[in-house]
C-alpha positions in Angstrom: 0.0 0.0 0.0 2.8 2.3 0.9 4.7 1.4 -2.3 1.6 2.2 -4.4 1.2 5.6 -2.7 4.9 6.4 -3.2 4.5 5.4 -6.9 1.5 7.7 -7.3 3.3 10.5 -5.6 6.2 10.1 -7.9 4.0 10.1 -10.9 2.2 13.3 -9.9 5.6 14.9 -9.1 6.9 14.0 -12.6 3.8 14.9 -14.4 4.1 17.8 -17.1 1.1 19.4 -15.4 2.9 19.6 -12.0 3.3 23.2 -11.0 6.7 22.6 -9.6 8.1 21.3 -12.9 6.0 23.1 -15.5 8.0 24.4 -18.3 8.1 28.1 -18.9 9.3 30.1 -21.8 12.6 32.0 -21.7 11.7 35.7 -22.3 13.6 38.6 -23.6 12.2 42.1 -23.0 13.0 44.4 -25.9 12.8 48.2 -26.0 12.8 49.1 -29.8 12.7 52.4 -31.6 9.4 52.9 -33.3 10.8 52.8 -36.8 11.4 49.1 -36.3 7.7 48.5 -36.0 7.4 46.3 -39.1 10.9 44.7 -39.0 10.9 43.7 -35.3 7.8 41.5 -35.7 9.5 39.4 -38.3 12.8 39.4 -36.4 11.1 38.1 -33.2 9.1 35.4 -35.1 12.4 34.3 -36.8 14.3 34.1 -33.5 11.5 32.2 -31.7 11.3 29.7 -34.6 15.0 29.0 -34.3 14.9 28.8 -30.5 11.9 26.9 -29.4 10.9 27.8 -25.9 11.8 31.4 -26.2 9.6 34.5 -26.4 10.5 38.0 -27.4 8.4 40.7 -25.9 8.7 44.1 -27.6 7.7 47.7 -26.5 8.0 50.4 -29.2 8.7 54.1 -28.5 11.1 57.0 -29.0 14.8 56.2 -28.3 15.3 59.2 -25.9 12.2 58.2 -23.9 13.6 54.7 -23.5 16.9 56.1 -22.3 15.0 58.0 -19.5 13.2 54.8 -18.6 16.3 52.8 -18.5 17.9 55.3 -16.2 14.9 54.9 -13.9 15.3 51.1 -13.8 12.9 50.0 -16.6 13.2 46.1 -16.8 14.3 45.8 -20.4 17.0 43.3 -21.5 17.9 44.8 -24.9 17.6 48.3 -26.3 17.4 48.7 -30.0 17.8 52.5 -30.7 17.3 54.6 -33.8 20.7 55.9 -33.4 24.1 55.1 -31.8 24.0 58.0 -29.4 21.4 56.8 -26.9 23.0 53.3 -26.5 26.4 55.0 -25.8 24.7 57.1 -23.3 23.4 54.0 -21.8 27.0 52.7 -21.6 28.3 55.9 -20.1 25.6 55.7 -17.5 27.1 52.4 -16.4 23.9 50.5 -17.5 25.7 48.3 -20.1 29.2 47.4 -21.4 30.7 48.8 -24.5 31.4 45.4 -25.8 27.5 44.7 -25.7 26.8 47.4 -28.3 26.2 46.4 -31.9 25.4 48.6 -34.9 22.6 46.6 -36.7 21.2 48.9 -39.4 21.3 52.2 -41.3 17.9 54.0 -41.5 16.7 56.1 -44.5 14.7 59.3 -44.2 11.8 60.1 -46.6 9.0 62.6 -47.1 5.7 60.9 -47.2 2.4 62.4 -48.3 -1.1 60.9 -49.2 -1.6 60.2 -52.8 -4.3 62.9 -52.9 -2.0 65.6 -51.5 -1.1 68.6 -53.6 2.6 68.3 -52.9 5.0 68.1 -55.9 7.7 65.9 -54.4 9.3 64.7 -57.6 9.7 68.2 -59.0 10.6 70.1 -56.0 12.2 67.6 -53.6 12.2 68.3 -49.9 11.6 72.0 -50.6 8.0 70.9 -51.7 7.0 70.8 -47.9 7.2 74.6 -47.9 4.2 74.8 -50.3 1.3 76.6 -48.8 -0.8 73.5 -49.5 1.3 71.8 -46.5 -0.4 73.5 -43.7 0.9 71.0 -41.3 4.2 68.9 -41.5 4.7 66.0 -39.1 8.0 64.9 -37.7 9.0 63.0 -34.5 9.9 65.1 -31.6 13.7 66.0 -32.1 14.1 66.2 -28.3 13.7 62.4 -28.0 13.6 60.9 -31.5 16.7 60.7 -33.7 14.7 60.8 -36.9 13.1 63.9 -35.6 16.6 65.5 -35.4 17.3 64.1 -39.0 14.2 65.6 -40.2 15.2 69.1 -38.9 18.7 68.7 -40.4 17.1 67.9 -43.8 14.7 70.8 -43.7 17.7 73.1 -43.0 19.8 71.5 -45.7 16.8 72.2 -48.1 16.7 75.8 -46.9 13.1 75.6 -45.8 13.2 75.1 -42.0 12.4 78.7 -41.2 9.5 78.6 -43.6 8.0 75.5 -42.1 9.0 75.6 -38.4 5.6 77.1 -37.3 3.7 74.4 -39.2 5.5 71.4 -37.6 3.4 68.9 -35.6 5.5 66.7 -33.3 4.8 63.1 -32.8 6.0 61.4 -29.7 7.9 59.0 -32.0 8.0 58.4 -35.8 5.0 56.1 -35.7 2.9 58.8 -34.4 4.2 61.3 -36.9 3.4 58.9 -39.7 -0.1 58.5 -38.2 -0.6 62.3 -38.2 -0.1 62.4 -42.0 -2.0 59.1 -42.7 -5.0 60.4 -40.8 -5.0 63.9 -42.4 -3.9 65.7 -39.3 -0.9 66.8 -41.4 -0.4 67.0 -45.2 3.1 65.5 -45.2 5.6 63.9 -42.8 9.3 63.2 -42.6 9.6 59.7 -41.4 11.8 56.6 -41.9 11.5 54.6 -45.1 10.8 51.5 -43.0 7.4 52.7 -41.9 6.2 53.5 -45.5 6.2 49.9 -46.3 3.1 49.3 -44.0 -0.2 48.7 -45.7 -1.5 52.0 -44.4 1.4 54.1 -46.1 2.6 52.0 -49.0 0.2 53.8 -51.5 1.3 57.3 -50.6 3.8 59.7 -52.3 7.4 59.0 -51.2 10.6 61.0 -51.7 13.8 59.5 -50.4 15.7 62.4 -48.8 19.3 62.8 -49.9 21.4 61.0 -47.5 24.0 63.8 -47.3 21.4 66.2 -46.0 21.2 64.7 -42.5 23.4 62.8 -40.1 23.8 59.1 -41.1 21.1 57.2 -39.2 23.2 54.4 -37.9 21.2 52.4 -35.4 22.7 50.3 -32.7 21.5 47.8 -30.0 22.9 47.2 -26.6 22.3 44.5 -24.0 21.6 45.8 -20.7 23.7 45.0 -17.6 20.6 44.0 -15.7 19.4 41.6 -18.4 17.8 38.6 -16.8 19.4 36.2 -19.3 22.2 38.1 -20.9 23.3 35.1 -23.1 19.9 34.9 -24.6 19.7 38.6 -25.1 23.0 38.5 -27.0 21.8 35.6 -29.0 18.9 37.8 -30.2 21.2 40.6 -31.2 23.3 38.1 -33.1 20.3 36.8 -34.9 19.3 40.4 -35.9 22.8 41.0 -37.3 23.1 37.5 -38.9 22.1 36.4 -42.4 18.3 36.0 -41.6 18.2 39.2 -39.6 20.0 41.2 -42.2 17.7 40.0 -45.0 14.6 41.0 -42.9 16.2 44.5 -42.4 16.9 45.0 -46.0 13.4 43.9 -46.9 12.1 46.4 -44.4 13.8 49.4 -46.0 17.2 49.5 -44.2 20.8 49.7 -45.4 23.3 47.6 -43.7 26.3 48.9 -41.7 
């Protein structure tokens, strides 16, 4: 009788449904710049497929906002920025090591407008946004978004910043700036090329801004010192910069470093 009871107890203890031994997924918490909205979904799916039992959870936002959150202890394992400046500030703040930073992509800036907009991008280039028909021009907030700073630089290079500065509407990040233009709250937007590949924006007018008119948009990732599973976090970064990840990035509108 006692033997039977012991056997039953052993079977219960070894059962897959036992709370003590239930398998759980290994999770990576990723803070990702909003320009990665399309690419990051494919990157996380690809990584999870190659690493069964793992789960990548992503929060999108402005790089500068994430830096402030990280300083305040936000529990992210990896930070994918829209530039190299914020990851290096993270390192300077002692929140990560220099060897854990990797440049993974180079972004491209574009002017986007709805197909119906009376904006002559092909004929006038970036200067077209100074046309009176563009009552509002959306960009990401330069105070927290690298692409917002790139947009300001491109407008200055085109000689139209002073003409349009009072018409600017600032998104909290590039995704919100794109949404302003897509919804009609602005007649045009300066946003990353990567966002214009979405179903909502791919039918609009697009002008690729000359790369020499704004700082190179090198984007880097950094594994945080407080990462719960640093080896797994580094493995995700390696996937992003490996053959499969690089192909996804190119298809998503990025150049490679």
